[in-house]
N, C-alpha and C positions, 0 to 999 in steps of 0.2 A: 444889444438885447439879450443875446445868448450869455454874455458875461454876467449880466444882472441875474438871469435865471440860475446860472451855475452858482453864483455867490449866494443867492437866496437859498438854494438847495443845500449848499454846504453849511450855511448858518443854521438852517432848519435841522439838519442832521446833527450838528455839533450841539445845538441847544437840547435836542432830544437825548443825546448821549449823556448830558449832565443829569438827566432824570432816569438813567439806566434803562431806557426803552430799547427794545430790540427791533431792528429794521431789516428788511430784505429788499433786494432789487430783482425784478424779473423783466424779461423782454417778451411781451405777448406776441409780437410779430414773429420772433424766432420760434416760439412754441407752436403757434398756429401753422407756420410754414412747414413744420415737421409732422403735422397731423394729417394722415391720409384722408380722413373724412372731411377736413377743411379743404384740402386740395380738390377733392371730388366736388364738393359744394361750389367752390369757386369756379371750377371748370364748367359745371352745369350753368351757373349764373352767366359766365362769359358767353356760352353757346346761346343761351336765351337772348341775351342782349344783342348778340351779333345777328340773330334772326330778326329781331325787332328793328335793328338798324337797316337791314336789307329791305325790309318792308317800307321804311321811311324813305330810303334812297330811291326805291322804285317809284313811289308817289312823287318824290321831288323831281325825278326825271320826267314823269308825265306832266307835271306842272311846268317845268322848263320848256317842254315841247309845246304846250298850250300857249305859253307866252311868246315863243318864237313864231308860231303860226299866226297868232293874233297880230304881232308886229308886222308880219309880212302882208297880211290881208287887211289891215286896219284902214288903209286909204280907200279900199274898194267897198267897205261896208257902209250900210246906211246907219244913221244915228241910232235908230232903234235896235238894229242888230249889233252894233258896236257896244251899246249899253248892256245888252243881253250877254255878250261874250265877256265884258268886264265883270259883270255880276258872277258869271260862272268861274272866272279866274279868282275872284274874291272868295267865293264859297270854297273852292278847291284849296286855296292857300290857307284859309281859316281851318279847314278840316285837317290839313297837314300839321299846322301848329298845334292844334288840339291833340292830335295823335302823338306828337313829340312830347307834349306836356304829360299826356296820359302814361306814356311808356317810361320817360326819363325824368320827368319833373319831380318836384318835391313831393314826397309821399306817393309817387307814381308806382306803376307796376314793377319797375326795377327795385325800388325801395322795398316794396312788399315782398317781392321774391327774395331779396337779400335777407330780410327778417326771417322768412320761412326757412331758408337754406343755411344761412351763416350763424344766425343768433343761437340756435341750439348748441353749436360747437363752441361758441364764445361762452355760453352759460356753463358748459362743461368745464372749460378752463377756469372760469371764475370760481366754480364750486371746488375745484381741485386746489386753487390758490387759497381759498378760505379754509379748507381742511388743513392744508399745510401750515397756515398761520396759527391755527388753533393748536395743532399738534406740537409745533415747535415754540410756541409762545411769542410769536412776533406781534408787535403792536401795530406796525405799519408795513405794508408791502408797496413799494413804488414800482411803477411801470416805466421803463426807460425807452420803450419802442417809439413813442411819439412825444417826446418831452417827458417830464416827470409828472406822473399822475398818481394820486393815491387811489388804489383800487380795493384796499382793505384797511380798515382802522378798527382797533379794539373798541368796542362800544363804550367801555368805561372811560375812554379818553375823549369821547364825543362831547363837545362843549357848545354845540349849536343852540341848545335850549338856554344855556346861560347867557349867550350873546343876545338872544331874542329878549330875555328878561331885562338885560341891561338896556336894550333899545326901547323897552316898554311895550313890546309886542307879546300878546298872550297866545 
């Protein structure tokens, strides 16, 4: 798979060279790791996540104790009392799952906090890259940090509308 991506990237670059387009390669991870504001934001995010994880771990320990107590007392409980305790366990377990989803789930509190803390720094990097591309006349800037991703393309080279017309989409 990596060989295919590498060959495709090489073919892409060689094809572009035939049209005298200018390319640059950057590593956003390298850039971000050297920005103090990114490090601070990441540290804050890690601290917040650790606090939330402690909260969840505490509730998980309480739930485990409730299960252990229930298992020990189950034989001595009446059917009505056993049903009541099972319902309590179910409610506590559901609340714990909901809290986990709220804190760490898709678009949960961690996602929102990351957007709040990290995205402004990433936007700053993006704007700097875009400024560099315009100043130096780059048509494409590729990001090598997590595979090859185009993060800037000269608008005159954008052919998405042509493809949509070809497909009959207006």
